C-alpha positions as a Markdown table, in Angstrom:
| # | Residue | x | y | z |
|---|---|---|---|---|
| 1 | Met | 106.2 | 119.0 | 118.1 |
| 2 | Thr | 108.3 | 116.6 | 116.5 |
| 3 | Ile | 107.9 | 114.0 | 113.4 |
| 4 | Asp | 109.2 | 110.6 | 114.4 |
| 5 | Pro | 110.4 | 108.8 | 111.1 |
| 6 | Lys | 109.5 | 105.4 | 112.2 |
| 7 | Thr | 105.7 | 106.0 | 112.3 |
| 8 | Thr | 105.9 | 108.6 | 109.4 |
| 9 | Ala | 105.3 | 108.1 | 105.4 |
| 10 | Val | 106.1 | 110.9 | 102.7 |
| 11 | Val | 103.0 | 110.2 | 100.0 |
| 12 | Leu | 104.1 | 111.8 | 97.0 |
| 13 | Ile | 101.2 | 112.2 | 94.4 |
| 14 | Glu | 101.2 | 112.1 | 90.6 |
| 15 | Tyr | 104.4 | 113.5 | 90.3 |
| 16 | Gln | 104.4 | 112.2 | 87.1 |
| 17 | Asn | 105.8 | 113.9 | 83.4 |
| 18 | Asp | 102.6 | 114.3 | 81.8 |
| 19 | Phe | 102.3 | 117.1 | 85.4 |
| 20 | Thr | 105.9 | 117.5 | 85.7 |
| 21 | Thr | 107.3 | 118.2 | 82.6 |
| 22 | Asp | 107.0 | 120.3 | 79.9 |
| 23 | Gly | 105.6 | 118.0 | 76.8 |
| 24 | Gly | 103.3 | 116.8 | 79.7 |
| 25 | Val | 99.5 | 116.8 | 78.5 |
| 26 | Leu | 98.8 | 119.0 | 82.0 |
| 27 | His | 102.0 | 120.5 | 82.8 |
| 28 | Glu | 101.1 | 124.2 | 81.1 |
| 29 | Ala | 97.8 | 124.4 | 83.2 |
| 30 | Val | 100.2 | 123.8 | 86.3 |
| 31 | Ser | 103.4 | 124.9 | 85.4 |
| 32 | Glu | 102.8 | 129.1 | 86.8 |
| 33 | Val | 102.0 | 127.7 | 90.5 |
| 34 | Met | 104.8 | 124.9 | 90.2 |
| 35 | Gln | 107.3 | 127.6 | 89.5 |
| 36 | Gln | 105.6 | 129.9 | 92.2 |
| 37 | Thr | 106.0 | 127.0 | 94.9 |
| 38 | Asp | 109.6 | 125.6 | 93.2 |
| 39 | Met | 107.9 | 122.4 | 94.4 |
| 40 | Leu | 110.1 | 119.8 | 92.4 |
| 41 | Ala | 113.5 | 121.0 | 94.3 |
| 42 | His | 111.1 | 121.5 | 97.9 |
| 43 | Thr | 109.9 | 117.7 | 97.3 |
| 44 | Arg | 113.4 | 116.6 | 96.3 |
| 45 | Ala | 115.0 | 118.0 | 99.7 |
| 46 | Val | 111.7 | 116.2 | 102.0 |
| 47 | Val | 112.2 | 113.2 | 100.3 |
| 48 | Glu | 115.9 | 113.4 | 100.2 |
| 49 | Ala | 115.7 | 114.0 | 104.7 |
| 50 | Ala | 112.9 | 111.5 | 105.1 |
| 51 | Arg | 115.2 | 108.8 | 103.5 |
| 52 | Lys | 118.0 | 109.7 | 105.4 |
| 53 | Ala | 116.1 | 110.0 | 109.0 |
| 54 | Gly | 114.6 | 106.5 | 107.8 |
| 55 | Ala | 111.2 | 107.5 | 107.0 |
| 56 | Thr | 109.1 | 105.5 | 104.2 |
| 57 | Val | 108.4 | 107.2 | 100.6 |
| 58 | Met | 105.6 | 106.2 | 99.0 |
| 59 | His | 104.7 | 106.9 | 95.3 |
| 60 | Ala | 101.0 | 107.2 | 94.3 |
| 61 | Pro | 100.9 | 107.6 | 90.2 |
| 62 | Ile | 97.7 | 107.5 | 88.4 |
| 63 | Thr | 97.6 | 105.4 | 85.8 |
| 64 | Phe | 94.8 | 103.9 | 83.3 |
| 65 | Ala | 94.8 | 101.5 | 80.4 |
| 66 | Glu | 94.8 | 102.8 | 76.9 |
| 67 | Gly | 91.4 | 103.8 | 76.6 |
| 68 | Tyr | 90.1 | 104.1 | 80.2 |
| 69 | Gly | 88.1 | 100.6 | 80.7 |
| 70 | Glu | 88.7 | 101.1 | 83.9 |
| 71 | Ile | 86.4 | 104.4 | 84.9 |
| 72 | Thr | 83.0 | 105.2 | 83.3 |
| 73 | Asn | 82.2 | 105.9 | 79.8 |
| 74 | His | 81.0 | 109.1 | 80.3 |
| 75 | Pro | 84.0 | 110.9 | 82.5 |
| 76 | Tyr | 83.3 | 114.9 | 83.8 |
| 77 | Gly | 85.1 | 117.2 | 85.6 |
| 78 | Ile | 88.8 | 116.4 | 86.0 |
| 79 | Leu | 88.4 | 112.9 | 84.8 |
| 80 | Lys | 87.2 | 114.3 | 81.4 |
| 81 | Gly | 90.0 | 116.6 | 81.4 |
| 82 | Val | 92.8 | 113.5 | 81.9 |
| 83 | Val | 90.2 | 111.3 | 79.2 |
| 84 | Asp | 90.2 | 114.2 | 76.5 |
| 85 | Gly | 94.0 | 115.2 | 76.9 |
| 86 | Asn | 95.0 | 111.1 | 76.9 |
| 87 | Ala | 97.1 | 111.5 | 79.8 |
| 88 | Phe | 98.4 | 109.3 | 82.2 |
| 89 | Val | 98.3 | 105.9 | 79.6 |
| 90 | Lys | 100.2 | 102.7 | 81.1 |
| 91 | Gly | 103.5 | 102.5 | 79.6 |
| 92 | Ser | 103.9 | 105.8 | 78.1 |
| 93 | Trp | 106.6 | 109.0 | 78.5 |
| 94 | Gly | 103.5 | 111.3 | 80.5 |
| 95 | Ala | 102.1 | 108.3 | 82.6 |
| 96 | Ala | 106.4 | 107.5 | 84.4 |
| 97 | Ile | 107.3 | 109.3 | 87.4 |
| 98 | Val | 109.3 | 112.1 | 87.0 |
| 99 | Asp | 113.2 | 111.0 | 87.2 |
| 100 | Glu | 114.3 | 113.3 | 89.6 |
| 101 | Leu | 112.0 | 111.7 | 91.8 |
| 102 | Ala | 112.3 | 108.3 | 90.6 |
| 103 | Pro | 111.7 | 105.6 | 93.6 |
| 104 | Ala | 114.9 | 104.2 | 95.0 |
| 105 | Asp | 115.4 | 101.2 | 96.6 |
| 106 | Gly | 113.1 | 100.6 | 99.4 |
| 107 | Asp | 110.5 | 103.4 | 98.4 |
| 108 | Ile | 106.8 | 101.8 | 98.2 |
| 109 | Leu | 104.8 | 102.1 | 94.9 |
| 110 | Val | 101.2 | 102.4 | 95.5 |
| 111 | Glu | 99.4 | 100.6 | 92.9 |
| 112 | Gly | 96.1 | 100.9 | 91.4 |
| 113 | Lys | 95.5 | 104.9 | 91.8 |
| 114 | Arg | 92.2 | 105.4 | 88.9 |
| 115 | Gly | 90.5 | 108.6 | 90.9 |
| 116 | Leu | 91.5 | 111.2 | 92.6 |
| 117 | Asp | 91.3 | 109.8 | 96.8 |
| 118 | Thr | 94.5 | 108.1 | 96.8 |
| 119 | Phe | 92.8 | 105.4 | 99.7 |
| 120 | Ala | 89.8 | 104.9 | 97.1 |
| 121 | Ser | 90.7 | 102.7 | 95.1 |
| 122 | Thr | 94.5 | 101.2 | 96.1 |
| 123 | Asn | 96.2 | 99.2 | 99.0 |
| 124 | Leu | 97.5 | 102.4 | 100.7 |
| 125 | Asp | 95.7 | 102.2 | 103.9 |
| 126 | Phe | 96.3 | 98.7 | 104.2 |
| 127 | Ile | 100.3 | 99.3 | 103.5 |
| 128 | Leu | 100.4 | 102.2 | 106.4 |
| 129 | Arg | 98.5 | 100.5 | 108.9 |
| 130 | Ser | 100.9 | 97.3 | 108.3 |
| 131 | Lys | 103.7 | 99.1 | 108.8 |
| 132 | Gly | 102.8 | 101.0 | 111.7 |
| 133 | Ile | 102.5 | 104.4 | 110.1 |
| 134 | Thr | 100.3 | 107.3 | 112.0 |
| 135 | Thr | 101.5 | 110.0 | 110.4 |
| 136 | Ile | 101.3 | 111.0 | 106.3 |
| 137 | Ala | 102.3 | 114.3 | 104.7 |
| 138 | Leu | 101.5 | 114.8 | 101.3 |
| 139 | Gly | 102.5 | 116.1 | 98.5 |
| 140 | Gly | 101.7 | 116.9 | 94.5 |
| 141 | Phe | 99.2 | 117.2 | 92.4 |
| 142 | Leu | 96.9 | 118.5 | 92.4 |
| 143 | Thr | 96.4 | 121.1 | 95.7 |
| 144 | Asn | 92.7 | 121.0 | 95.6 |
| 145 | Cys | 92.0 | 118.0 | 93.7 |
| 146 | Cys | 93.9 | 114.7 | 94.6 |
| 147 | Val | 96.2 | 115.6 | 97.1 |
| 148 | Glu | 93.1 | 117.7 | 98.6 |
| 149 | Ser | 91.0 | 114.3 | 98.5 |
| 150 | Thr | 93.7 | 112.2 | 100.0 |
| 151 | Met | 94.5 | 114.6 | 102.8 |
| 152 | Arg | 90.5 | 114.6 | 104.0 |
| 153 | Ser | 90.6 | 111.1 | 103.7 |
| 154 | Gly | 93.4 | 110.2 | 106.1 |
| 155 | Tyr | 91.8 | 112.5 | 108.3 |
| 156 | Glu | 88.7 | 110.3 | 108.4 |
| 157 | Asn | 91.0 | 107.5 | 108.8 |
| 158 | Gly | 92.7 | 108.7 | 111.9 |
| 159 | Tyr | 96.0 | 109.5 | 110.5 |
| 160 | Gln | 98.1 | 113.0 | 111.5 |
| 161 | Val | 98.2 | 114.3 | 108.0 |
| 162 | Ile | 100.5 | 116.8 | 107.4 |
| 163 | Thr | 100.1 | 118.6 | 103.9 |
| 164 | Leu | 103.4 | 120.0 | 102.4 |
| 165 | Ser | 102.4 | 123.5 | 101.5 |
| 166 | Asp | 105.3 | 124.2 | 99.3 |
| 167 | Cys | 105.1 | 120.8 | 97.2 |
| 168 | Val | 101.9 | 120.9 | 95.5 |
| 169 | Ala | 100.4 | 122.8 | 92.6 |
| 170 | Ala | 96.8 | 123.2 | 91.3 |
| 171 | Thr | 95.5 | 124.8 | 87.8 |
| 172 | Ser | 95.6 | 128.1 | 88.7 |
| 173 | Ile | 97.4 | 130.5 | 91.5 |
| 174 | Glu | 94.0 | 131.4 | 93.1 |
| 175 | Glu | 92.9 | 127.4 | 93.2 |
| 176 | His | 96.0 | 126.6 | 95.0 |
| 177 | Glu | 96.2 | 129.3 | 97.2 |
| 178 | Asn | 92.1 | 129.0 | 98.4 |
| 179 | Ala | 92.9 | 125.3 | 99.4 |
| 180 | Leu | 96.0 | 125.9 | 101.5 |
| 181 | Lys | 94.2 | 129.2 | 103.0 |
| 182 | Tyr | 91.0 | 127.6 | 103.8 |
| 183 | Asp | 90.3 | 123.7 | 103.5 |
| 184 | Tyr | 94.1 | 122.9 | 104.5 |
| 185 | Pro | 94.3 | 123.6 | 107.8 |
| 186 | Met | 90.4 | 121.9 | 108.6 |
| 187 | Phe | 91.9 | 118.5 | 107.6 |
| 188 | Ser | 95.9 | 118.6 | 108.5 |
| 189 | Arg | 98.5 | 120.4 | 109.7 |
| 190 | Pro | 100.1 | 122.3 | 106.9 |
| 191 | Met | 103.8 | 123.0 | 106.8 |
| 192 | Thr | 106.5 | 124.1 | 104.4 |
| 193 | Ala | 109.1 | 121.3 | 103.1 |
| 194 | Asp | 111.3 | 123.2 | 105.6 |
| 195 | Glu | 109.6 | 123.3 | 108.6 |
| 196 | Phe | 108.5 | 119.4 | 107.9 |
| 197 | Ile | 112.4 | 118.5 | 107.4 |
| 198 | Gly | 113.5 | 121.0 | 110.7 |
| 199 | Gln | 110.4 | 118.5 | 112.6 |
| 200 | Leu | 111.8 | 115.4 | 111.6 |
| 201 | Ala | 113.9 | 114.0 | 114.4 |
């Protein structure tokens, strides 16, 4: 399989300080899996190769206004953890994209992500279709949450979905490995960063 960079977008989901960096609200929860996958280094390699080949690089951070007025007054599950931790507040250090993966000229910032599925509350699908993108390669947080939700929607929307298995992390190794083993092969073509780079022709 070769991957045509002209019709491919690398979608980077929530590479924000609250996840990626010491001192981030949710960093401690994901740091073990981040270390195991070496996801930041692998993601940097993917992004550099994608830019060089002429593929589209897209950043999809999640942000909320102070007070989280965009979501229910009674959040539960993963979003309750975000609210309780005061994570991803617009304009804060925690909500900022990590410096080593900061958007470069020519990258696209997907705005409006307020929930798990990157397609749900953003114009991601519109941007992809307007650019003639047919393949999306996903990395980010969490393996079994936002990345998986976006993967499923991408599959349903007719894209060829690639999941970058060493560019993702979850809150436990068990959850991470379970998603990679059982869920990702159903809705995507899982690849390592090196495999993706090698097929980007």
